[in-house]
PDB file of N, CA, C, O and CB in Angstrom:
ATOM      1  N   MET A   1      10.794  48.720 142.970  1.00  0.00           N
ATOM      2  CA  MET A   1      10.778  49.326 144.049  1.00  0.00           C
ATOM      3  C   MET A   1       9.981  49.174 145.028  1.00  0.00           C
ATOM      4  O   MET A   1       8.780  48.946 144.883  1.00  0.00           O
ATOM      5  CB  MET A   1      10.760  50.244 143.850  1.00  0.00           C
ATOM      6  N   SER A   2      10.503  49.274 146.015  1.00  0.00           N
ATOM      7  CA  SER A   2       9.529  48.998 147.412  1.00  0.00           C
ATOM      8  C   SER A   2       9.330  50.484 147.685  1.00  0.00           C
ATOM      9  O   SER A   2       9.903  51.449 147.178  1.00  0.00           O
ATOM     10  CB  SER A   2      10.338  48.046 148.934  1.00  0.00           C
ATOM     11  N   PHE A   3       8.065  50.411 148.910  1.00  0.00           N
ATOM     12  CA  PHE A   3       8.064  51.504 148.920  1.00  0.00           C
ATOM     13  C   PHE A   3       9.082  52.368 149.715  1.00  0.00           C
ATOM     14  O   PHE A   3       9.491  53.477 149.372  1.00  0.00           O
ATOM     15  CB  PHE A   3       7.013  51.653 149.144  1.00  0.00           C
ATOM     16  N   SER A   4       9.471  51.582 150.990  1.00  0.00           N
ATOM     17  CA  SER A   4      10.440  52.194 151.595  1.00  0.00           C
ATOM     18  C   SER A   4      11.702  52.508 150.617  1.00  0.00           C
ATOM     19  O   SER A   4      12.435  53.369 151.104  1.00  0.00           O
ATOM     20  CB  SER A   4      10.767  51.375 152.740  1.00  0.00           C
ATOM     21  N   LYS A   5      12.022  52.140 149.671  1.00  0.00           N
ATOM     22  CA  LYS A   5      13.379  52.531 148.820  1.00  0.00           C
ATOM     23  C   LYS A   5      12.737  53.931 147.990  1.00  0.00           C
ATOM     24  O   LYS A   5      13.461  54.830 147.564  1.00  0.00           O
ATOM     25  CB  LYS A   5      13.993  51.022 147.532  1.00  0.00           C
ATOM     26  N   ILE A   6      11.147  53.911 147.852  1.00  0.00           N
ATOM     27  CA  ILE A   6      10.929  55.013 147.207  1.00  0.00           C
ATOM     28  C   ILE A   6      10.780  56.095 148.088  1.00  0.00           C
ATOM     29  O   ILE A   6      11.375  57.151 147.873  1.00  0.00           O
ATOM     30  CB  ILE A   6       9.915  54.886 146.405  1.00  0.00           C
ATOM     31  N   ALA A   7      10.036  55.938 149.070  1.00  0.00           N
ATOM     32  CA  ALA A   7      10.262  56.848 150.774  1.00  0.00           C
ATOM     33  C   ALA A   7      11.687  57.769 151.105  1.00  0.00           C
ATOM     34  O   ALA A   7      11.778  58.919 151.536  1.00  0.00           O
ATOM     35  CB  ALA A   7      10.360  55.495 152.198  1.00  0.00           C
ATOM     36  N   ALA A   8      12.557  56.968 150.795  1.00  0.00           N
ATOM     37  CA  ALA A   8      14.201  57.556 151.205  1.00  0.00           C
ATOM     38  C   ALA A   8      14.604  57.946 149.864  1.00  0.00           C
ATOM     39  O   ALA A   8      15.529  58.729 150.080  1.00  0.00           O
ATOM     40  CB  ALA A   8      15.470  56.298 151.928  1.00  0.00           C
ATOM     41  N   VAL A   9      14.492  57.881 148.934  1.00  0.00           N
ATOM     42  CA  VAL A   9      14.703  58.992 147.639  1.00  0.00           C
ATOM     43  C   VAL A   9      13.947  59.884 147.861  1.00  0.00           C
ATOM     44  O   VAL A   9      14.586  60.924 147.700  1.00  0.00           O
ATOM     45  CB  VAL A   9      14.413  58.598 146.184  1.00  0.00           C
ATOM     46  N   LEU A  10      12.507  60.196 148.265  1.00  0.00           N
ATOM     47  CA  LEU A  10      11.974  61.499 148.088  1.00  0.00           C
ATOM     48  C   LEU A  10      12.468  61.818 149.562  1.00  0.00           C
ATOM     49  O   LEU A  10      12.552  63.013 149.845  1.00  0.00           O
ATOM     50  CB  LEU A  10      10.252  61.658 147.666  1.00  0.00           C
ATOM     51  N   ALA A  11      12.745  61.054 150.359  1.00  0.00           N
ATOM     52  CA  ALA A  11      13.436  62.370 151.702  1.00  0.00           C
ATOM     53  C   ALA A  11      14.542  62.809 151.493  1.00  0.00           C
ATOM     54  O   ALA A  11      14.845  63.921 151.924  1.00  0.00           O
ATOM     55  CB  ALA A  11      13.735  61.930 153.249  1.00  0.00           C
ATOM     56  N   ILE A  12      15.443  62.025 150.759  1.00  0.00           N
ATOM     57  CA  ILE A  12      16.919  62.599 150.244  1.00  0.00           C
ATOM     58  C   ILE A  12      16.852  63.752 149.289  1.00  0.00           C
ATOM     59  O   ILE A  12      17.719  64.622 149.197  1.00  0.00           O
ATOM     60  CB  ILE A  12      17.767  61.460 149.453  1.00  0.00           C
ATOM     61  N   LEU A  13      15.640  63.678 148.517  1.00  0.00           N
ATOM     62  CA  LEU A  13      15.263  64.947 147.170  1.00  0.00           C
ATOM     63  C   LEU A  13      14.864  65.987 148.190  1.00  0.00           C
ATOM     64  O   LEU A  13      15.240  67.146 148.018  1.00  0.00           O
ATOM     65  CB  LEU A  13      13.695  64.568 145.786  1.00  0.00           C
ATOM     66  N   ALA A  14      14.183  65.687 149.165  1.00  0.00           N
ATOM     67  CA  ALA A  14      13.679  66.960 149.909  1.00  0.00           C
ATOM     68  C   ALA A  14      14.526  67.774 150.518  1.00  0.00           C
ATOM     69  O   ALA A  14      14.558  68.996 150.372  1.00  0.00           O
ATOM     70  CB  ALA A  14      12.836  66.697 150.869  1.00  0.00           C
ATOM     71  N   SER A  15      15.523  66.851 151.503  1.00  0.00           N
ATOM     72  CA  SER A  15      16.678  67.555 152.175  1.00  0.00           C
ATOM     73  C   SER A  15      17.616  68.241 151.509  1.00  0.00           C
ATOM     74  O   SER A  15      18.197  69.146 152.106  1.00  0.00           O
ATOM     75  CB  SER A  15      17.370  66.768 152.840  1.00  0.00           C
ATOM     76  N   VAL A  16      18.029  67.869 149.795  1.00  0.00           N
ATOM     77  CA  VAL A  16      18.492  68.461 148.965  1.00  0.00           C
ATOM     78  C   VAL A  16      17.872  69.714 148.783  1.00  0.00           C
ATOM     79  O   VAL A  16      18.613  70.584 149.240  1.00  0.00           O
ATOM     80  CB  VAL A  16      18.548  67.772 148.041  1.00  0.00           C
ATOM     81  N   CYS A  17      16.818  70.189 148.307  1.00  0.00           N
ATOM     82  CA  CYS A  17      15.864  70.955 147.833  1.00  0.00           C
ATOM     83  C   CYS A  17      15.523  71.990 149.024  1.00  0.00           C
ATOM     84  O   CYS A  17      15.103  73.106 148.719  1.00  0.00           O
ATOM     85  CB  CYS A  17      14.690  70.074 147.342  1.00  0.00           C
ATOM     86  N   PHE A  18      15.669  71.692 150.145  1.00  0.00           N
ATOM     87  CA  PHE A  18      15.573  72.284 151.691  1.00  0.00           C
ATOM     88  C   PHE A  18      16.891  72.982 151.637  1.00  0.00           C
ATOM     89  O   PHE A  18      17.004  74.197 151.473  1.00  0.00           O
ATOM     90  CB  PHE A  18      15.454  71.059 153.091  1.00  0.00           C
ATOM     91  N   VAL A  19      18.376  71.728 151.856  1.00  0.00           N
ATOM     92  CA  VAL A  19      19.608  72.785 151.934  1.00  0.00           C
ATOM     93  C   VAL A  19      19.745  73.735 151.009  1.00  0.00           C
ATOM     94  O   VAL A  19      20.222  74.819 151.346  1.00  0.00           O
ATOM     95  CB  VAL A  19      20.847  72.201 151.882  1.00  0.00           C
ATOM     96  N   ALA A  20      19.334  73.488 149.618  1.00  0.00           N
ATOM     97  CA  ALA A  20      19.168  74.711 148.326  1.00  0.00           C
ATOM     98  C   ALA A  20      18.481  75.749 148.759  1.00  0.00           C
ATOM     99  O   ALA A  20      19.203  76.746 148.761  1.00  0.00           O
ATOM    100  CB  ALA A  20      18.355  74.285 146.970  1.00  0.00           C
ATOM    101  N   LEU A  21      17.340  75.978 149.150  1.00  0.00           N
ATOM    102  CA  LEU A  21      16.952  76.927 150.011  1.00  0.00           C
ATOM    103  C   LEU A  21      17.258  77.781 150.947  1.00  0.00           C
ATOM    104  O   LEU A  21      17.001  78.983 151.008  1.00  0.00           O
ATOM    105  CB  LEU A  21      16.476  76.638 150.357  1.00  0.00           C
ATOM    106  N   LEU A  22      17.721  77.226 151.544  1.00  0.00           N
ATOM    107  CA  LEU A  22      18.612  77.862 152.827  1.00  0.00           C
ATOM    108  C   LEU A  22      19.706  78.127 152.050  1.00  0.00           C
ATOM    109  O   LEU A  22      19.695  79.349 151.909  1.00  0.00           O
ATOM    110  CB  LEU A  22      19.012  76.858 154.243  1.00  0.00           C
ATOM    111  N   THR A  23      20.673  77.657 151.448  1.00  0.00           N
ATOM    112  CA  THR A  23      21.749  78.361 150.740  1.00  0.00           C
ATOM    113  C   THR A  23      21.617  79.607 149.900  1.00  0.00           C
ATOM    114  O   THR A  23      22.320  80.617 149.887  1.00  0.00           O
ATOM    115  CB  THR A  23      22.262  77.506 149.957  1.00  0.00           C
ATOM    116  N   LEU A  24      20.260  79.208 149.016  1.00  0.00           N
ATOM    117  CA  LEU A  24      20.118  80.796 148.536  1.00  0.00           C
ATOM    118  C   LEU A  24      19.379  81.896 149.260  1.00  0.00           C
ATOM    119  O   LEU A  24      19.244  83.032 148.805  1.00  0.00           O
ATOM    120  CB  LEU A  24      19.458  80.836 147.279  1.00  0.00           C
ATOM    121  N   GLN A  25      18.950  81.513 150.322  1.00  0.00           N
ATOM    122  CA  GLN A  25      18.222  82.610 150.898  1.00  0.00           C
ATOM    123  C   GLN A  25      19.778  83.549 152.051  1.00  0.00           C
ATOM    124  O   GLN A  25      19.944  84.754 152.237  1.00  0.00           O
ATOM    125  CB  GLN A  25      16.545  81.714 151.995  1.00  0.00           C
ATOM    126  N   ALA A  26      20.455  82.584 152.475  1.00  0.00           N
ATOM    127  CA  ALA A  26      21.818  83.248 153.007  1.00  0.00           C
ATOM    128  C   ALA A  26      22.446  83.593 151.627  1.00  0.00           C
ATOM    129  O   ALA A  26      23.609  83.618 152.030  1.00  0.00           O
ATOM    130  CB  ALA A  26      22.894  82.148 154.024  1.00  0.00           C
ATOM    131  N   LEU A  27      22.524  83.805 150.643  1.00  0.00           N
ATOM    132  CA  LEU A  27      22.868  84.139 149.555  1.00  0.00           C
ATOM    133  C   LEU A  27      22.446  85.839 149.399  1.00  0.00           C
ATOM    134  O   LEU A  27      23.062  86.901 149.311  1.00  0.00           O
ATOM    135  CB  LEU A  27      22.244  83.110 148.598  1.00  0.00           C
ATOM    136  N   GLU A  28      20.853  85.340 149.426  1.00  0.00           N
ATOM    137  CA  GLU A  28      20.189  86.826 148.962  1.00  0.00           C
ATOM    138  C   GLU A  28      20.207  88.097 150.154  1.00  0.00           C
ATOM    139  O   GLU A  28      20.113  89.307 149.948  1.00  0.00           O
ATOM    140  CB  GLU A  28      18.426  86.527 148.561  1.00  0.00           C
ATOM    141  N   MET A  29      20.379  87.289 151.612  1.00  0.00           N
ATOM    142  CA  MET A  29      20.461  87.936 152.644  1.00  0.00           C
ATOM    143  C   MET A  29      22.231  89.041 152.422  1.00  0.00           C
ATOM    144  O   MET A  29      22.517  90.236 152.361  1.00  0.00           O
ATOM    145  CB  MET A  29      20.297  86.633 153.966  1.00  0.00           C
ATOM    146  N   ARG A  30      22.715  88.185 152.389  1.00  0.00           N
ATOM    147  CA  ARG A  30      24.406  88.385 152.288  1.00  0.00           C
ATOM    148  C   ARG A  30      24.740  89.489 151.032  1.00  0.00           C
ATOM    149  O   ARG A  30      25.503  90.446 151.168  1.00  0.00           O
ATOM    150  CB  ARG A  30      25.267  86.684 151.860  1.00  0.00           C
ATOM    151  N   HIS A  31      24.246  89.262 150.191  1.00  0.00           N
ATOM    152  CA  HIS A  31      24.563  90.082 148.830  1.00  0.00           C
ATOM    153  C   HIS A  31      23.173  91.036 148.167  1.00  0.00           C
ATOM    154  O   HIS A  31      23.370  91.769 147.198  1.00  0.00           O
ATOM    155  CB  HIS A  31      25.055  88.808 147.574  1.00  0.00           C
ATOM    156  N   TYR A  32      22.276  90.965 148.580  1.00  0.00           N
ATOM    157  CA  TYR A  32      21.169  92.063 148.431  1.00  0.00           C
ATOM    158  C   TYR A  32      20.395  92.213 149.187  1.00  0.00           C
ATOM    159  O   TYR A  32      19.191  91.962 149.150  1.00  0.00           O
ATOM    160  CB  TYR A  32      20.463  92.052 147.540  1.00  0.00           C
ATOM    161  N   SER A  33      21.397  92.909 150.428  1.00  0.00           N
ATOM    162  CA  SER A  33      20.672  93.819 151.502  1.00  0.00           C
ATOM    163  C   SER A  33      20.544  94.828 151.440  1.00  0.00           C
ATOM    164  O   SER A  33      20.383  95.459 152.484  1.00  0.00           O
ATOM    165  CB  SER A  33      20.995  93.897 152.505  1.00  0.00           C
ATOM    166  N   ALA A  34      20.549  95.449 150.263  1.00  0.00           N
ATOM    167  CA  ALA A  34      19.583  96.870 149.593  1.00  0.00           C
ATOM    168  C   ALA A  34      18.377  97.036 150.123  1.00  0.00           C
ATOM    169  O   ALA A  34      17.862  95.918 150.131  1.00  0.00           O
ATOM    170  CB  ALA A  34      19.183  96.819 148.020  1.00  0.00           C
ATOM    171  N   PRO A  35      17.791  97.661 150.481  1.00  0.00           N
ATOM    172  CA  PRO A  35      16.247  97.826 150.307  1.00  0.00           C
ATOM    173  C   PRO A  35      15.583  97.591 149.084  1.00  0.00           C
ATOM    174  O   PRO A  35      16.116  97.885 148.014  1.00  0.00           O
ATOM    175  CB  PRO A  35      15.871  99.079 150.593  1.00  0.00           C
ATOM    176  N   PRO A  36      14.386  97.050 149.163  1.00  0.00           N
ATOM    177  CA  PRO A  36      13.620  97.094 147.968  1.00  0.00           C
ATOM    178  C   PRO A  36      13.823  98.408 147.170  1.00  0.00           C
ATOM    179  O   PRO A  36      13.737  99.469 147.788  1.00  0.00           O
ATOM    180  CB  PRO A  36      12.181  96.907 148.313  1.00  0.00           C
ATOM    181  N   SER A  37      14.089  98.414 145.832  1.00  0.00           N
ATOM    182  CA  SER A  37      13.656  99.927 145.480  1.00  0.00           C
ATOM    183  C   SER A  37      12.567  99.909 145.078  1.00  0.00           C
ATOM    184  O   SER A  37      12.164 101.073 145.063  1.00  0.00           O
ATOM    185  CB  SER A  37      14.358 100.675 144.533  1.00  0.00           C
ATOM    186  N   LEU A  38      11.457  98.908 144.557  1.00  0.00           N
ATOM    187  CA  LEU A  38      10.181  99.317 143.742  1.00  0.00           C
ATOM    188  C   LEU A  38       8.984  99.348 144.811  1.00  0.00           C
ATOM    189  O   LEU A  38       8.011  99.984 144.405  1.00  0.00           O
ATOM    190  CB  LEU A  38       9.834  98.169 142.439  1.00  0.00           C
ATOM    191  N   TRP A  39       8.836  98.725 146.248  1.00  0.00           N
ATOM    192  CA  TRP A  39       8.013  98.453 146.927  1.00  0.00           C
ATOM    193  C   TRP A  39       7.619  99.650 147.645  1.00  0.00           C
ATOM    194  O   TRP A  39       6.422  99.694 147.931  1.00  0.00           O
ATOM    195  CB  TRP A  39       8.347  97.463 147.561  1.00  0.00           C
ATOM    196  N   PRO A  40       8.610 101.005 148.144  1.00  0.00           N
ATOM    197  CA  PRO A  40       8.076 102.051 148.320  1.00  0.00           C
ATOM    198  C   PRO A  40       7.317 102.979 147.681  1.00  0.00           C
ATOM    199  O   PRO A  40       6.468 103.737 148.149  1.00  0.00           O
ATOM    200  CB  PRO A  40       8.669 102.420 148.592  1.00  0.00           C
ATOM    201  N   THR A  41       7.815 102.809 146.253  1.00  0.00           N
ATOM    202  CA  THR A  41       7.193 104.018 145.302  1.00  0.00           C
ATOM    203  C   THR A  41       5.664 102.830 144.529  1.00  0.00           C
ATOM    204  O   THR A  41       4.730 103.210 143.823  1.00  0.00           O
ATOM    205  CB  THR A  41       8.871 104.781 143.674  1.00  0.00           C
ATOM    206  N   ALA A  42       5.862 101.889 144.860  1.00  0.00           N
ATOM    207  CA  ALA A  42       4.389 101.079 144.576  1.00  0.00           C
ATOM    208  C   ALA A  42       3.561 101.387 146.120  1.00  0.00           C
ATOM    209  O   ALA A  42       2.339 101.465 145.994  1.00  0.00           O
ATOM    210  CB  ALA A  42       4.679  98.990 144.236  1.00  0.00           C
ATOM    211  N   ALA A  43       4.023 101.541 147.341  1.00  0.00           N
ATOM    212  CA  ALA A  43       2.685 101.923 147.955  1.00  0.00           C
ATOM    213  C   ALA A  43       2.748 103.249 148.339  1.00  0.00           C
ATOM    214  O   ALA A  43       2.610 103.395 149.554  1.00  0.00           O
ATOM    215  CB  ALA A  43       2.280 101.102 149.143  1.00  0.00           C
ATOM    216  N   ARG A  44       2.911 104.258 147.705  1.00  0.00           N
ATOM    217  CA  ARG A  44       2.505 105.581 147.605  1.00  0.00           C
ATOM    218  C   ARG A  44       1.650 105.872 146.779  1.00  0.00           C
ATOM    219  O   ARG A  44       1.270 107.037 146.668  1.00  0.00           O
ATOM    220  CB  ARG A  44       3.356 106.319 147.404  1.00  0.00           C
TER     221      ARG A  44
END
């Protein structure tokens, strides 16, 4: 495989991972909007 083909595959892979990360972040913000229960008790 040539370098440009490897770079294209890596770019596509990075894009897919980035979109998956954004999707997980959006789902987390939508479904887990409650304040964290562990942090306030650990801070005291």
